[in-house]
C-alpha positions in Angstrom: 101.8 111.4 113.0 105.4 111.2 111.2 106.8 110.6 108.5 109.5 108.3 109.9 113.4 108.2 107.8 113.7 104.4 108.2 116.6 104.2 105.6 117.2 100.8 106.5 114.1 99.5 107.7 112.3 100.3 104.2 115.1 97.6 102.5 114.8 95.1 105.4 110.9 94.8 105.6 110.6 94.6 101.6 113.2 91.8 101.6 110.9 90.0 104.3 107.6 90.3 103.1 108.9 89.1 99.6 110.7 86.4 101.1 107.3 85.6 102.9 105.2 86.4 100.3 106.8 85.1 97.2 104.4 83.2 95.4 101.6 86.3 95.5 104.1 88.3 94.2 105.3 86.7 91.4 101.5 86.1 90.7 101.2 89.9 90.7 98.9 89.9 93.5 100.9 92.8 95.3 103.8 94.9 94.4 107.4 95.6 96.1 109.3 97.9 93.8 112.4 96.5 92.8 115.7 97.7 90.8 118.2 95.2 90.1 117.1 92.4 91.8 116.9 94.1 95.1 113.4 94.9 96.8 112.6 98.2 98.5 109.8 100.2 100.0 109.5 103.8 100.2 109.3 105.9 103.3 108.0 108.8 101.5 103.9 110.0 101.2 104.8 109.5 97.1 107.5 107.4 96.3 110.5 109.0 94.3 110.3 106.7 91.6 106.4 107.6 90.4 106.2 109.5 87.5 104.4 112.9 88.8 105.5 116.4 87.6 106.9 118.9 90.1 103.0 120.6 90.1 101.4 117.2 90.9 103.5 115.9 93.1 103.8 119.1 95.4 99.9 119.1 95.2 99.3 115.7 96.3 102.0 115.8 99.1 100.4 118.9 100.7 96.9 117.8 100.7 98.3 114.7 103.2 101.4 116.7 104.5 99.0 119.6 106.3 97.4 116.1 108.7 100.5 115.0 110.3 101.5 116.3 113.1 105.4 115.3 113.3 107.9 115.6 110.7 107.8 115.2 106.9 109.6 116.1 104.0 109.1 116.4 99.9 112.6 115.8 98.5 112.5 117.0 94.8 115.7 115.3 93.3 118.0 117.6 91.0 120.6 115.7 88.4 121.9 119.2 86.6 122.2 122.4 87.4 119.7 125.0 87.8 119.4 128.6 87.3 119.1 130.3 90.8 116.1 132.4 89.8 114.1 129.4 87.9 114.9 127.7 91.9 113.6 130.7 93.2 110.5 130.9 91.4 109.7 127.1 91.9 110.0 127.7 95.8 107.5 130.8 95.6 104.8 128.6 93.4 105.3 125.8 96.4 104.9 128.0 99.0 101.7 130.0 97.6 100.1 127.6 96.2 100.2 124.3 98.0 99.7 122.8 101.3 103.5 121.2 101.6 104.6 122.1 104.9 108.1 121.3 104.2 110.7 120.2 101.3 114.0 120.4 100.0 116.0 120.5 96.6 118.0 118.0 97.0 120.7 118.5 93.5 122.7 114.8 93.2 126.7 115.5 92.9 129.3 113.7 91.9 133.1 114.1 92.8 136.5 112.6 92.3 138.0 112.5 95.6 141.5 112.6 92.9 141.6 116.0 91.9 139.1 117.5 93.4 136.1 118.1 90.5 132.6 118.2 91.1 129.2 118.8 89.4 125.9 118.3 89.8 124.7 115.2 88.1 125.1 111.6 88.1 128.7 110.9 86.7 130.7 107.5 86.9 133.8 108.6 85.5 135.3 112.4 86.2 135.6 114.1 82.9 139.0 115.9 84.2 141.3 113.1 84.9 139.0 109.7 84.3 139.1 108.3 87.3 136.2 107.0 89.0 133.7 109.5 90.4 131.8 109.7 94.1 128.0 110.3 94.0 126.5 111.9 96.5 122.7 112.4 97.5 120.4 112.7 100.4 119.1 109.5 101.6 117.2 111.1 103.8 117.6 114.0 105.8 121.2 114.1 105.1 124.2 113.9 102.4 125.8 110.5 102.1 127.9 109.0 99.1 125.8 106.2 97.8 128.3 104.3 98.2 127.8 104.1 102.0 123.9 103.3 101.6 122.5 99.8 101.8 121.7 98.4 99.0 117.5 98.7 99.4 118.3 102.5 99.5 120.8 102.1 96.2 118.1 100.7 94.5 115.6 103.0 95.6 118.4 106.2 94.3 118.2 104.1 90.6 114.4 104.4 90.2 114.4 108.0 91.9 113.0 110.7 89.4 115.4 113.1 89.0 114.0 116.4 87.9 115.6 118.4 84.7 115.9 122.4 84.4 112.8 122.2 81.7 110.4 120.3 84.5 111.8 123.2 87.0 110.7 125.7 85.2 107.1 124.2 84.4 
C-alpha cells in the first residue's frame, strides 16, 4: 500500500466527480473541497486543509502510516521562520512519540527574481523593490513555484494549514 503523489489526478478526478454528481454535491450529499470554485481532492492521509494541531496530526498519521508497505509522507507546512532548536525539539517529539514513518518540515518561501530577496512566508510583493514575489512550496515531494502548479493544487495550497512558531513549540 502506497500513498501516491497524484498531483494532477487529484484535480482531474475532483473535477470529473463534480461534473458527474453536480446535483448531489449541491444537495450536500457528499463533499468535494473547493477554493475559489476550483475542486480538488487530497492525496494524503489527513488533508492539509484539516485543522489539526501538529501533535494530533502526527498521532493520527502515525497510526495509519505504520500500515503502509510503500511510500508515505506527512508534510508540516510553515509560513514563518522558526528557531532551529524548536524544530529540533519538534522532530524529536514526532520521532519518539508517534509512529510517523516519514515526514517533512516544509517552509513556504517567497522570492524576488528582480532583486534576489527571499524569506520564509507568503508574500505577494517584494518588500525591498516592490516587484511581484514568487511563492515556492512543496507540491508533493519537491519544491516548485506555485505559479507553475495546476489550478487544483493551487486551490489546495490556498486552503493548507500553515503552522506558526507558536504551534511548532506546543
